[in-house]
N, C-alpha and C positions, 0 to 999 in steps of 0.2 A: 647649593648643596655640593660639599667637598667630599671627595676621596681622600681622607687626612694623610693616610700613609704615603700616598703619590706626591702629596706637597711636601711631606717630610723627606723623601727622597731626592725631591727636586732641590730643596734649599740646603746647599752644603756650606759648612763653616769656612770663613777665609782661611787659608793656610800662612798667611803673614802676620795673623793677629791672633792672640791669645783669647781663646772663645770661649765663654762658660755655658752651661746648660740654659741657664736664665736668660742669656743672650739670645740661644737658639730659639727658646720659647716665644719670647718677646718677636723675635722675626718671622716665625710661623704665624703668630696672631696677627701680626701687621699685615702680612700677605694675604690672609684670609679676609680680612676686614676691607683692604684696599681693593680686592677684586670682587666683592659682593655687589658692585654697580649700584642700583638703586633699591636692591632687597632689604626690606626691615625686617625679616626673618631668614636665619642663617642656620643651615644644618651641617654639621662637621661628625664623619663618621669615621671611627678608626677600628681596623681589625681587634679581634680579640685573640689570644694566644691561649689555648688550652693544652696543657701538658700531655701528650700521648694521644690526641686526637687524630682523626684520618689525615688532617692538613697537615700534620707534622712531616709525614712521609712525603707530601709534595715539597714542602720548605727543605727538607732533606736532600731531595733530588736536584733542587735549585742550588745545592752547595752551601745553603745556610747553616750555620751553627745551632742546632736544635739541643745541646747539652745545656746543662745548667750554669754554664760558664757565664760571667757577665756580672755587672755591679748588682747587689743585692738592692740597692736604693740609689735614686740620683739626687743629688742635692744642687740647690740654684747655683752655689760658688763653685761646683765641680768643675774643672777644665775638662773640654770635649778632647779625647785622645784621637785614636784612629777612627775617623768617622765611618769608613768603609766597615769595620770590624762592629762597630753600633749598629749599623742598619742592616747587617747580615747575621746577628745575632738574634734569635727568638726571643731570649730571657730580656735582654736590652731593650728590645722594641717595646716589649711588655711593659718595662720599668719607664720608657720613654712616653708612651701613651698616657700612663698615669700621671707622670709629671706633668705634661703640657696641659692635662685636663686641670689639675689642681691649681697650676699657675694662673690658669684664665679665670677660675672661680674666684682666686684670692685677688685679683687685678681686673676684675670686671668694670669696677666704678672708675679706672682709669682710661680704660680701653674703648668701653661702649658710651655710645651717646642714649638720648632716652627713648629714641625711637628703633633702636635695634635689639632683636631677641635672638639669641644662639643657643642651638640646641647642640648638645655633645654626646655621642655614643661610643662606647666601646672602651673607652678610657676607665670607667667605673664598672666594669664587668657587663652585668646584664642591664644595670641602671642607665637611664638617660637623664642629663641635666639640662634645664631649662635656665639659662642664665641672662639677666638683664643688668643694667647699671644700679638696679636697686636691689635686687633679691637673686637668691640662687635657690631652685627647688627642682624636686624629681617630678618626671612625667611617667605616671603609670601607664598610660596607652602605650608610650614608647618602650616600655619595659620587655626586653627580648633576650633569647637564649641563642641567636644567630652568631656564628663565629666569624663568618667572612663579611667584609665590607658591602660586597655586590648585592646579596641577598638583603641585609640591613637597611641598604639605602632605599630599596623599593618600599619598605615599610615607611619610613621617612616621606618619601615622595606622595603615596597615598595619603598619609597624615595630613600633610599640607594641602593637598588638592581637596580632601575632605573639610578642611577649615578655611577654606574659602580663597586659596591662592589661585589668583587667575593665570600665573606663568610661573614654571619651575625651570630652572637651570641646574643642570647636573653637570658637574666638573668631574673626569675620570679619564685615564688613559686606557681603561681596562675594556676590552671589547665585549666581555662577559655583561657588563652593566649596560651597555648599548642594547644588546639582545634581549636581557631581561626587562627592560623599560618597553621595548617593542611587544614584547609576550604578555605583559601584564597591563598595558594601556588601556585596553577595552574595560578591564575590571576596576579602574580608577575614576574617580569623579571627572567628568571632562574638563579637562584644562590644557593649556598648552604647555608642552613638555619639550625642551631641548637639551640635547647631549652636547657639551662643550669638551672637546679635546683638542690637544696640541698646544702650542705655547709661541710667544715671540721668540725669535732666534735676533742675533747682533743686526742682520740686513734683511730679515723677512719674518714676516707675520705668518705663523702657521697654525694660528686658532682657528677652530671650525666650529659653527654652532649646527647642528644636525636636528630637524625638527621630527620628532617622534611621531607625530600625528600623520606626518606626510608618508613616513616609511609603512605605517598601519594602513593609510588609505590607499596605498600601492599594492597591498597583498590581498589576495582573496581569501575567504574565510578558512578555505582547505589549507593555503599555504601558511597561513597565519598558525593554525592548529598544530602544525608539523615542525614550525620552524626551530622551536627551542630543541627537540630531541635530534633533528638534523644536525645542529649546531653541536651539541654534545657529542654525539655519536662519530664526528668527524674530528674532534679533538678538542679538549679545553684543558684547565690547570691540573684537573684530576684524572684525564683520561687521555688515552693516548691516540695518537693521529694515523691517518695512511700514508706510507712514503709516496712524495709524488702527486697526491690528491690535496688540493688546496679549498678553502673555502668558497673561492669564487666558482669552481666547477659544482661542489655541493648545492651551492645556490641555486645554480641553471638546472640541475638535476631536481632540485625541489620545485623550482616553478614551472617546469614542463611535465613532472609526473605527479602532481600533488594529489591529484584526485585517485590514482591508483596507490598511494602511500599512505592513506588516510589512517592504516594501522599504527604508523609512528605516534599518532597523539595520545596513543594509551600508554605509552612508557612513563613512568615515573608516578604513575596515577597512585593517591595512599592505598595502602592495605591491599594491594595488587601486584602480585610477581609479572614476570613477562607473560602476557597473554599469548596464544598461538598467532591471533592477528597480528600483533605487534612483532612477533619473531618473524613470521613470514614478510612483512612489509620492509623490516630492515635489512634482511637477507638480500631482497628485491633491490632496495636502496644501493646498497654495497655493490651489487653485481652491475647497476646501472653506472656507478662511477667508474667501474673497470670496463665499460663498454659492453655489457652483456644483460640482455633485456630476460624477463622471465626466469630469474636467478632463484633457485632453490638449495643449492649446494656450492659454498666457495671452494670446497675441495676439486669440484670439477673444473671451475675456472682455472684452478692452479695446475691442474692435470693438463687441462688443454693448452695453457700458456707455455708450457714447458715441453710439450710434445709438438707444438706447431712449427712451421717453416721459421717464424721470427722468433727467436728465444727470448724470453723475458727475463732480465736480471732478477735474481732471487729477491731483492729487496723491493722490487715494484711488484710482487705477487701480493694478492689480497691474503689476509690471515687464512688459517684453517677453520673449518666450521667448530672445532671445540675452542679453540681461542678466542674467536669472535663472540661465541655465546657467553664466555667469561667478561670480555669486553663489554658487552651488552648489559650484564649485570651491574657493573661499576658504573656505566652510563645510567642506569636506573637509579641507583643510589643516589648519583649527583641530581637526577631529575627530581627526585623526591623532595630534595632540600630546596631545589629553584622554585618548583610550582608551590611550595609553601612559604615564598618570599613575603607575601602580605599577611601571615600570620605571626604574632608575636612570638610563639613560642612552637618550634619543630619538634615533632615527636621523636622519641630515639630510634634510631636504627642500626641493628647490629651489622657492621661491615662485612663480618664473615660469613652472612647470607647472601652477599652482593658481589663475589669475586674476588675478595681479599683473603688473605691468611695473615697470621702473626707471626712475626719474626721471633725466632727464641732467643735470639741474642740481645737485640734492642728492645724488643715487646712492641715493637711500631706495625703498624698494618700496611702490608706490602701487597700488590696485585699478584694473584694467582694466574700465570701466563698459560698454563696449560694443565689439563687433567690425564692426557695420554702421553704415550712415550713419544719422543722427538722424532723417531723413525721405526719401521718395522725391525725386529729382532735380526731378521735375515742380512738386511743392510748393515745394522750396527756391527755384526759379526765380521765384517769385510773392512772394517777401519783400522788403518795403520798410522802410528805418529813417526814424526822424523825428528825428534828432539836430539839438539846437536852432541850432546854428552849422554847423560843418563836423564831418564825420565822424572818429572816432578809430578806433584798434584795438579798441574795446569797442563798437562798434555792431552791431545786429543781423544786420546783412549780413555784417560780418568775422568776426563769432562763427561764424557758419555757413559760413565760406569762401566767400561769393557776393560778385562786385561789385557796387556801387550802381548803380542805373538812373535812367533819367528820371522813375521813379514815386518816387523818393527826394527827401528834402528837399534833398538836395545836388545832386540833378540828374545823379549821376554824373560830377562837373565833376573836371579835372585837379587842383584843389585838394584834394580828397578824400584824407584820410590813410587810408583801409582800403586795405591791402596789394593786395587782389585787384581793386580799381579800378584801382589804379595799373598792375597788370600786364596788366590788359584795355585801358587807354588806351595802353599801349606796343604792344601788340599790333597795335591799330587806327591807330596813329599820331597819336593826339590831339595838340595843341600848345596853347599859350597862348591862341589865337584861341578855343578849345572850352572855355574856362575855367568861362564863364557860359551855358549853354543854357538858354534861357528857352522 
């Protein structure tokens, strides 16, 4: 089973040769079939690219071009231009997945032998194709509205296991896929599942086969029940991480305190928001990451860290209670999708109820970082800016929605471009004579 877009990213056109999209498609499928080893059943899963979805925000954060720019269609004889731009454009990748799927369906009689069957998902939207040397057909059982490869691959692994596969090998560089395989393994028909990652380099083979059943066997039921929540809370592709806190430390805390963090297993349960037990366990877990047991308030940890003998750098402080609850809501949204990976259709969930707001300019969903003021008003009133000439909309006072004052470099004069200074000047009746108060 292949994470298709990972293979696409890996296979780049030769710069010295004029390469067409047909040549790229042929190279892609030759790679897939040559690395299938002895398998008679191959699953190739592409991402889907749904305009305006929550995933669009993540792709934009990765500096991908999510606009409508890109080819409206890819033809066989078209010459590949700047490959980096192609694989960094959402629209181009959408067209590429469709083209690769159609190409294989049209040339299956040339590429396949009589013993091999290939399942292709994502390139035809919700549909999945079953392709052999003799026929092409839709597979109703694998029709799915999953957008991301990681979740849809779980559906295909379960399908293969249920239909008699003794061994399943999943190729992907994405750690999300590994964690999902471990989480869902007990619910699949018992079979040997291996996660293949890495690749052969010029002088070194970095390919690794990780046995999922061995990982599951090494974890207690309590550890296994909270592992997915721990992984998501400490950062994944759609949720932020804690500065200076890695997955290794999170795993160690999970293994040591699993019995006391059982409430984390309730995060992401369908038809349920964050329960009091899950919230309490999440706060305790983050407190343990920062070396504090029995934590019920992250604000207290922040206060103690700033007032203690050893001053902690601001970036290494835990989040505030307010921002962490919003983070927990976003994790719950992601966990709702991940826990439903074995279901073909994921029920629609409104991101606005799970820590997101909609940007008025782009219409995209973006994280809501806080609901409270960044600091108490009495502290904000003491802000000063040191802009070199005259203030702009980016000065410290403007960013914190405060007018400039006599203590600022600009002296809060009428030439200041800080919007809040201008509004304050209007309210106080300032005129040009007050332009330069010394």
